[in-house]
C-alpha positions as CSV (number, residue, x, y, z in Angstrom):
1,X,134.9,102.6,111.7
2,X,137.1,100.4,109.6
3,X,134.8,100.2,106.5
4,X,133.3,103.7,106.6
5,X,131.3,104.3,103.4
6,X,133.0,101.4,101.5
7,X,130.7,99.6,99.1
8,X,130.9,96.0,100.1
9,X,129.3,93.1,98.2
10,X,128.5,89.9,100.1
11,X,127.3,86.9,98.2
12,X,125.2,84.4,100.1
13,X,124.5,87.2,102.5
14,X,121.1,86.3,103.8
15,X,121.9,83.7,106.4
16,X,124.7,82.1,108.3
17,X,128.2,83.5,107.9
18,X,127.0,85.8,105.2
19,X,124.4,87.4,107.4
20,X,126.8,87.8,110.3
21,X,129.2,89.4,107.8
22,X,126.6,91.8,106.5
23,X,125.8,92.8,110.1
24,X,129.5,93.2,110.9
25,X,130.2,95.3,107.9
26,X,127.2,97.6,108.5
27,X,128.4,98.1,112.1
28,X,131.8,99.1,110.6
29,X,130.2,101.8,108.5
30,X,130.0,100.0,105.1
31,X,127.4,100.3,102.5
32,X,126.4,96.7,102.3
33,X,125.2,95.0,99.1
34,X,123.7,91.5,99.7
35,X,123.0,88.9,97.1
36,X,121.3,85.6,97.8
37,X,118.6,83.3,96.3
38,X,116.5,83.7,99.5
39,X,114.7,86.9,98.6
40,X,112.6,87.1,101.7
41,X,115.5,86.8,104.1
42,X,117.7,89.0,102.0
43,X,115.3,91.9,101.8
44,X,114.5,91.7,105.5
45,X,118.2,91.9,106.4
46,X,118.9,94.8,104.1
47,X,116.0,96.7,105.7
48,X,117.3,95.9,109.1
49,X,120.9,97.1,108.3
50,X,119.9,100.5,106.9
51,X,122.8,102.8,105.9
52,X,121.9,102.5,102.2
53,X,122.1,98.7,102.3
54,X,120.5,96.8,99.4
55,X,119.6,93.3,98.3
56,X,119.5,91.6,94.9
57,X,118.2,88.2,94.2
58,X,121.0,86.6,92.2
59,X,122.1,83.1,91.2
60,X,125.9,83.3,91.2
61,X,126.0,80.4,88.7
62,X,124.3,82.5,86.0
63,X,127.0,84.6,84.4
64,X,124.6,87.1,82.7
65,X,122.6,87.6,85.9
66,X,125.8,88.2,87.8
67,X,127.1,90.7,85.3
68,X,123.8,92.6,85.2
69,X,123.7,92.8,89.0
70,X,127.3,94.1,89.3
71,X,126.7,96.7,86.6
72,X,123.6,97.9,88.6
73,X,125.5,98.0,91.9
74,X,128.3,100.1,90.2
75,X,125.7,102.4,88.7
76,X,123.9,102.8,92.1
77,X,126.9,103.4,94.3
78,X,129.6,104.7,91.9
79,X,132.2,102.1,93.0
80,X,132.8,98.7,94.4
81,X,135.4,98.5,97.2
82,X,135.0,95.0,98.5
83,X,133.8,91.6,97.3
84,X,133.1,88.8,99.8
85,X,132.6,85.6,97.9
86,X,130.7,83.7,100.5
87,X,127.9,81.9,98.7
88,X,128.2,78.1,98.9
89,X,126.4,74.8,99.1
90,X,127.0,71.2,100.1
91,X,125.7,68.0,98.6
92,X,127.6,65.4,100.6
93,X,127.9,61.7,99.9
94,X,130.5,59.0,99.7
95,X,132.6,58.9,96.5
96,X,132.0,55.2,96.1
97,X,130.3,53.0,98.7
98,X,131.3,49.4,98.5
99,X,129.7,46.6,100.5
100,X,130.0,42.8,100.3
101,X,131.8,43.0,97.0
102,X,129.3,45.4,95.3
103,X,129.0,49.1,94.7
104,X,125.9,50.1,96.7
105,X,126.2,53.9,96.3
106,X,128.3,56.8,95.0
107,X,128.3,60.5,94.6
108,X,126.1,61.5,91.7
109,X,127.3,63.6,88.8
110,X,124.5,66.0,89.6
111,X,125.7,66.5,93.1
112,X,129.3,67.1,91.9
113,X,128.2,69.5,89.3
114,X,125.9,71.5,91.5
115,X,128.5,72.1,94.2
116,X,131.2,73.0,91.6
117,X,128.8,75.4,89.9
118,X,128.0,77.5,93.0
119,X,131.2,77.2,95.0
120,X,133.7,77.5,92.2
121,X,132.1,78.9,89.1
122,X,130.1,81.3,91.2
123,X,133.3,82.7,92.7
124,X,134.8,83.0,89.2
125,X,131.7,84.7,87.9
126,X,131.4,87.3,90.6
127,X,135.1,88.1,90.8
128,X,135.5,88.5,87.0
129,X,132.5,90.8,86.9
130,X,133.8,93.0,89.8
131,X,137.5,93.3,88.9
132,X,137.2,95.7,85.9
133,X,135.5,98.2,88.2
134,X,138.2,97.8,90.8
135,X,140.9,98.3,88.3
136,X,139.3,101.5,86.9
137,X,138.9,102.9,90.4
138,X,142.5,102.1,91.5
139,X,142.1,99.1,93.8
140,X,139.9,97.0,96.0
141,X,139.7,93.9,98.2
142,X,138.5,90.4,97.3
143,X,138.0,87.8,100.0
144,X,136.7,84.3,99.2
145,X,135.4,81.5,101.4
146,X,137.5,78.4,101.3
147,X,137.3,75.9,104.1
148,X,139.5,73.7,106.3
149,X,138.1,71.0,104.0
150,X,140.0,72.8,101.2
151,X,143.2,72.2,103.2
152,X,143.0,68.6,104.3
153,X,139.9,67.1,102.6
154,X,137.0,65.4,104.4
155,X,135.1,62.1,104.2
156,X,132.0,62.3,102.0
157,X,132.9,65.7,100.5
158,X,134.7,65.1,97.3
159,X,132.8,67.8,95.5
160,X,133.0,70.3,98.3
161,X,136.7,69.7,98.9
162,X,137.5,70.1,95.2
163,X,135.8,73.5,95.2
164,X,137.4,74.7,98.3
165,X,140.9,73.6,97.1
166,X,140.0,75.4,93.9
167,X,139.1,78.6,95.6
168,X,142.6,78.6,97.2
169,X,144.2,78.1,93.8
170,X,142.2,80.9,92.2
171,X,143.0,83.2,95.2
172,X,146.7,82.7,94.8
173,X,146.6,83.0,91.0
174,X,144.5,86.2,91.2
175,X,146.9,87.6,93.8
176,X,149.7,87.3,91.3
177,X,147.7,88.8,88.5
178,X,145.8,91.6,90.3
179,X,148.3,92.9,92.8
180,X,149.7,95.4,90.3
181,X,146.2,97.1,90.2
182,X,146.2,97.4,94.1
183,X,143.5,94.7,94.3
184,X,144.2,92.5,97.3
185,X,143.0,88.9,97.1
186,X,142.7,86.6,100.1
187,X,140.7,83.7,101.3
188,X,139.4,82.5,104.7
189,X,139.2,78.8,105.6
190,X,136.5,78.3,108.3
191,X,136.4,75.3,110.5
192,X,133.2,73.9,111.9
193,X,130.9,76.9,112.4
194,X,127.5,77.0,114.1
195,X,125.4,78.1,111.2
196,X,121.7,77.3,110.8
197,X,122.6,74.3,108.7
198,X,125.1,72.9,111.2
199,X,122.7,73.4,114.1
200,X,120.3,70.9,112.4
201,X,122.8,68.1,113.0
202,X,122.2,65.6,115.9
203,X,123.6,66.7,119.2
204,X,126.0,63.8,119.4
205,X,127.5,64.8,116.0
206,X,128.0,68.4,117.2
207,X,129.6,67.1,120.3
208,X,132.0,65.0,118.3
209,X,132.9,67.9,116.1
210,X,133.7,70.1,119.1
211,X,135.7,67.3,120.8
212,X,137.9,67.1,117.7
213,X,138.7,70.8,117.8
214,X,141.6,71.9,120.1
215,X,139.5,74.7,121.5
216,X,136.8,72.2,122.3
217,X,134.0,74.2,120.8
218,X,132.5,75.1,117.4
219,X,133.0,78.5,115.9
220,X,130.4,81.3,115.7
221,X,129.5,83.0,112.4
222,X,130.6,86.3,113.9
223,X,134.1,84.9,114.3
224,X,134.4,84.4,110.5
225,X,132.8,87.8,109.9
226,X,135.4,89.5,112.1
227,X,138.2,88.1,109.9
228,X,136.4,89.0,106.7
229,X,136.1,92.6,108.0
230,X,139.7,92.8,108.9
231,X,140.9,91.5,105.5
232,X,138.6,94.0,103.8
233,X,139.9,96.9,105.8
234,X,143.0,99.0,105.4
235,X,144.4,97.3,108.6
236,X,145.2,94.3,106.3
237,X,146.7,96.5,103.5
238,X,149.8,94.3,103.1
239,X,148.0,90.9,103.4
240,X,147.8,89.5,99.9
241,X,147.5,86.0,98.5
242,X,146.9,84.6,102.0
243,X,144.6,81.8,103.2
244,X,143.7,82.3,106.9
245,X,142.3,79.4,108.8
246,X,139.6,80.3,111.4
247,X,139.1,76.9,112.9
248,X,139.8,76.6,116.6
249,X,143.0,74.9,115.7
250,X,141.5,71.9,114.0
251,X,144.1,71.8,111.2
252,X,146.9,71.3,113.8
253,X,146.0,67.6,113.9
254,X,146.0,67.0,110.1
């Protein structure tokens, strides 16, 4: 098994891509550590996974909470081999909506700040808390969730796009800074994936999303989890500073 006995942290691990990743990592022999704000779902998943899996209720925006959690994980397991920065939210709206010569709507500052806090600052907080442990133990792997929106932008997602572009920037910067410590840093850019949130969209919208994808279908959470697992494993030991699109080819038309 590719991740046998590796201690692997997955943020936002209670649902969607995070849940699929936790299940994949457990199947590959990892000791899975899940954090999420959904305590009920997180605890149930950790119990289901077994193999010394554990759950912590953590808000990745809260730096003190994150640091305390990482310290507890290191104390419990003795090391931290992998960090999957998967937690993220959306708060979509048009940047400025103009109609008949008047501004009739716009993205709120609150919506912008909320997405930046989770999707960008959360990645910063978790990575900075984990890295000292990885340096001391001689290495590790960090994989963060970007998005195809972080490669080409998307209508109504100024805040989300900014964070996913930002994750790519941090990934490439950290790759330069942390490589000498044998800490590999990469990112994954998912396309349209059939998570619980996406499945709530109208069928005609889902059909349109699939039609715009060269493979003519939406992705499955497990297909992102598979790439996370590969990047976390020794099979990807010379992959560093990369952003891998897992999108059914949708970026080909951008």
